[in-house]
Each structure stands twice: as C-alpha cells, then as structure tokens.
C-alpha positions in Angstrom: -1.2 -2.6 17.2 -2.6 -0.8 14.2 -3.0 -4.1 12.1 -3.2 -7.5 13.3 -3.9 -10.8 11.8 -4.3 -14.1 13.6 -4.2 -17.4 12.1 -5.3 -16.3 8.6 -5.7 -19.0 5.9 -6.8 -18.8 2.3 -7.3 -21.7 0.2 -7.9 -22.0 -3.5 -9.5 -25.5 -3.8 -6.8 -27.7 -2.5 -4.1 -24.8 -2.3 -3.2 -23.1 0.8 -2.2 -19.7 -0.7 -1.9 -18.5 3.1 -1.8 -21.1 5.9 -2.1 -19.9 9.7 -0.5 -16.5 9.3 0.0 -14.4 12.1 1.3 -10.9 11.9 1.1 -7.4 13.8 1.9 -4.2 12.1 2.7 -1.3 15.1 1.8 2.5 14.4 4.5 4.4 12.8 6.4 1.6 11.3 7.3 0.7 7.6 6.8 -2.9 7.6 7.7 -5.2 4.9 6.2 -8.7 3.7 8.7 -10.5 1.6 9.4 -13.9 0.1 9.6 -15.7 -3.3 7.1 -15.7 -6.2 4.2 -17.7 -5.0 4.8 -16.9 -1.3 1.6 -15.5 -0.7 2.4 -11.9 -0.4 -0.4 -10.5 -2.8 -2.9 -12.7 -1.1 -2.3 -11.2 2.1 -2.6 -7.9 0.7 -5.8 -9.0 -0.9 -7.5 -10.5 2.6 -6.2 -7.5 4.2 -7.8 -4.9 2.1 -10.9 -6.8 1.7 -10.4 -8.1 -2.2 -10.4 -11.5 -0.8 -12.2 -13.1 2.4 -9.7 -15.5 4.3 -11.0 -19.0 4.6 -9.7 -19.1 8.3 -8.5 -16.4 10.8 -9.2 -12.7 11.6 -8.3 -9.5 10.5 -8.3 -6.3 13.0 -7.8 -2.7 12.4 -7.0 -0.6 15.3 -8.8 -3.4 17.5 -11.9 -3.4 15.2 -12.7 -6.6 13.1 -12.7 -6.0 9.3 -12.5 -9.7 8.4 -14.3 -10.2 5.1 -15.3 -6.7 4.9 -15.9 -4.6 1.7 -12.7 -2.8 0.3 -14.4 0.7 0.4 -15.7 -0.1 3.9 -11.8 -0.9 5.1 -11.0 2.1 3.4 -13.2 4.3 5.2 -11.8 2.8 8.1 -8.2 4.2 7.3 -6.7 1.3 5.1 -6.0 2.0 1.8 -3.7 0.0 -0.9 -1.9 0.2 -4.3 -1.4 -2.3 -6.8 1.5 -4.1 -8.4 -0.2 -3.1 -11.7 -1.0 0.4 -12.0 -4.7 1.4 -11.8 -5.3 4.9 -12.6 -7.9 6.9 -14.8 -5.6 7.0 -17.9 -7.6 9.8 -19.6 -8.0 12.1 -16.8 -5.5 14.5 -15.5 -3.1 13.8 -12.5 -5.0 16.2 -10.4 -8.3 14.8 -11.2 -6.9 11.1 -10.3 -6.0 12.4 -6.9 -9.3 14.2 -6.5 -11.1 11.0 -7.1 -9.3 9.3 -4.0 -10.9 12.5 -2.0 -14.3 12.2 -3.4 -14.3 8.6 -2.6 -13.4 9.2 1.2 -15.7 12.2 1.6 -18.8 10.9 -0.1 -21.5 13.1 2.1 -19.5 16.1 1.1 -19.2 15.3 -2.5 -22.7 14.7 -2.9 -23.3 18.4 -1.5 -21.7 19.7 -4.7 -24.4 18.6 -6.7 -26.8 21.2 -4.9 -24.7 24.0 -5.8 -24.8 26.3 -9.0 -22.8 25.1 -12.0 -20.9 28.1 -12.3 -19.6 28.5 -8.5 -17.2 26.4 -7.3 -18.0 24.6 -3.7 -15.8 25.0 -0.4 -15.5 21.2 -1.2 -14.2 21.2 -4.6 -12.0 23.8 -3.6 -10.3 21.8 -0.6 -10.3 19.0 -2.7 -8.2 20.6 -5.6 -5.7 22.1 -3.0 -5.2 18.8 -1.1 -4.6 17.1 -4.6 -1.9 19.8 -5.4 -0.5 19.2 -1.7 -0.4 15.4 -2.5 1.2 15.9 -6.1 3.8 17.8 -4.6 4.4 15.7 -1.6 5.2 12.7 -4.3 7.4 14.4 -6.8 4.6 15.7 -9.3 4.7 19.2 -8.8 3.7 21.3 -11.9 2.3 18.2 -13.5 -1.2 18.6 -12.2 -2.8 18.7 -15.6 -0.8 16.0 -17.5 -2.9 13.1 -18.3 -2.2 10.0 -16.3 -1.7 7.9 -19.4 1.2 10.6 -20.4 3.3 10.1 -17.5 6.3 7.7 -17.1 5.7 4.4 -15.2 7.4 5.7 -12.1 5.4 8.9 -12.3 2.2 6.7 -12.3 3.3 4.8 -9.6 3.8 8.3 -7.6 0.5 9.6 -8.8 -1.4 6.1 -7.6 0.3 6.6 -4.1 -0.9 10.1 -4.1 -4.5 9.2 -5.0 -4.2 6.4 -2.1 -3.0 9.2 0.3 -6.1 11.5 -0.4 -8.3 9.2 1.2 -6.8 9.9 4.5 -5.4 6.5 5.5 -3.7 5.7 8.6 -2.4 2.3 7.0 -1.0 2.6 3.6 -0.3 -0.9 1.7 2.3 -0.7 -1.5 2.4 -3.6 -3.4 5.7 -3.6 -5.5 6.1 0.2 -5.3 9.3 -0.1 -7.2 8.7 -2.6 -10.0 10.3 -1.5 -13.1 11.9 1.6 -11.7 15.7 2.4 -12.3 18.3 2.8 -9.2 17.8 6.7 -9.1 14.0 6.3 -9.1 14.2 3.5 -6.7 16.2 5.9 -4.4 13.5 8.6 -4.8 10.9 6.0 -4.0 12.7 5.2 -0.7 12.7 8.7 0.2 9.1 9.2 -0.5 8.0 6.2 1.4 10.1 7.6 4.7 8.2 11.0 4.0 4.9 9.3 4.1 5.7 7.5 7.6 7.2 10.6 8.9 3.7 12.3 8.0 2.3 9.8 10.4 1.3 7.1 8.2 2.3 3.6 8.7 3.5 1.6 5.6 3.0 -2.0 4.7 4.6 -3.1 1.8 5.7 -6.1 -0.5 8.8 -5.8 -2.8 11.2 -7.9 -4.3 13.9 -5.2 -4.4 15.8 -6.3 -1.3 18.4 -3.3 -1.2 15.1 -1.1 -0.5 13.6 -3.4 1.8 16.8 -3.6 3.9 17.1 0.0 3.7 13.8 1.4 4.9 12.0 -1.3 7.0 11.6 -1.6 10.7 10.4 -4.9 10.6 10.4 -7.7 7.9 8.0 -10.6 7.7 9.1 -13.5 5.5 6.5 -15.8 3.7 7.3 -19.0 1.9 4.8 -21.3 0.7 1.9 -19.2 2.4 3.9 -19.9 5.8 5.4 -17.0 7.8 9.1 -18.5 8.3 11.0 -15.5 9.9 10.4 -11.9 11.2 12.1 -9.2 12.9 14.6 -6.3 12.2 16.2 -6.3 8.8 19.8 -7.3 10.3 18.0 -10.4 12.1 16.1 -11.5 8.9 19.2 -11.0 6.8 21.1 -13.7 8.6 18.1 -16.2 9.1 19.2 -19.6 7.4 15.4 -19.9 6.4 15.3 -16.9 4.5 18.5 -17.3 3.1 17.5 -20.8 1.9 14.0 -20.1 0.6 14.2 -16.6 -0.6 17.8 -15.5 -1.3 18.7 -19.2 -2.6 22.0 -19.2 -0.6 23.2 -19.6 2.8 25.6 -16.5 3.5 25.3 -12.8 2.7 28.6 -10.9 1.4 
C-alpha cells in the first residue's frame, strides 16, 4: 500500500477527534474520506500530513514510518496536501506561486541559484519556469501565468493551489474539499482534473461533501462518523450501507 494508517487516535483533551482509525490507500487510486461535519476528516488529513501528531497509532508512507514527522519531511517523501481554505501567496503571480512549490522540493538546486550571475538565468530557474507553465496548463490556467493569485476567481485559485502542490512532485496528493464553493460546471471540470492527475500516476486522497462528485470519481470510499470508521468500500457498496445513510445522508434509502 502507498499509505497505511493503523489505529490512529487523536485526542483534544477529553474529546477523541479520531478513534482507532485504520486506513489503507492503494497506489493509483482515487480514495475519498467522507462523513458529516465533525466526523474527523480534516483531523485525519492533519495527522497524515504532519500538521498534527497522533495521540496513538502509526502512519506509514510506502512502508516507511512518518508518524509525527514534520510536514516538510513528509512532503519530501512524496505526500503533499491542499487546504479547504485556499492558502496562496496573493501578491505573487500564478507562475510564481507554482514555482515556490518546485523551489521548496528541490532545495539543493534552488540554493545553487544564489551563486549565479544576477543577469543570467540558471538552468534550474529555466526548468522551474517551464514546469510551472506545464502544471498551469494541466489544471486549466493556460495563459494566466502572470495574473496575480488574488485576482483569480475562487475556482481558479483552487486550481492554482493544486498546481503548486503538484510542483513538489508528489506520489500522493491530499485534496481537502477541492470543489467547495464551485458551481456545477466548475465541479465537473474539477472531476476531470482529478482524474487527469490520477492518470498521470499520482494517487489522490480527498475529503469532500459533494456526494455526486465523490460517487462519480472515487475507487474507494472511507466513511467516518464521530471520529470512527463506520464503512469502507466501492461507491456502490458505501452508497447502500445503512450506517452511512443514517449518519451521513440522514435517511435509510437512496433514490
């Protein structure tokens, strides 16, 4: 497995945001984690990405332990995430935002640019710019390279954040509510983008409240409720699970 969680628990005082959660993500999959508000989805992402250390349990990436490691270490190992609230550099261009992801991942090469003559572009700078353009094209921002991030619409800002994450060269991309605030057309475009990312060889783990999107693109769905895993399987299996219908959808049958 690419990612494995075993018995992960996260306590905040006397409250268990996650309780004994085990989860495996296979290479090449689109794996969704769903659940009602307060189910523990974002806490799980925070533990996996190193933002929070678990109270108990282990996290392994490609069989290597990353439990409690710093986010930058986990990123260099090939796991990167986006956030529900977009976190860009607003005064920088789209191209510059994506290049920061490349610089952060290839720190040794980036440092070498300090030794170059100021009027000459280094090979690293050139590759970084070219790769940033490729990624902006991939996410649907072709020709918007020099637009300031703050001037982009919300859907385009989310695309830009994904491009910046991809610039780190991940094996596993975590998407936290990637279509929040999008209209139906933008949601369909996001679905196609997520599939393109998976088809490029990058595994995707996402949390999302947009159930139609989840059911449409996911290979496997894990369902959390009150910090515990209550169901897991293919969309058709999860869709008909009585516990899921009761806890997440609030009803006992699906039309």
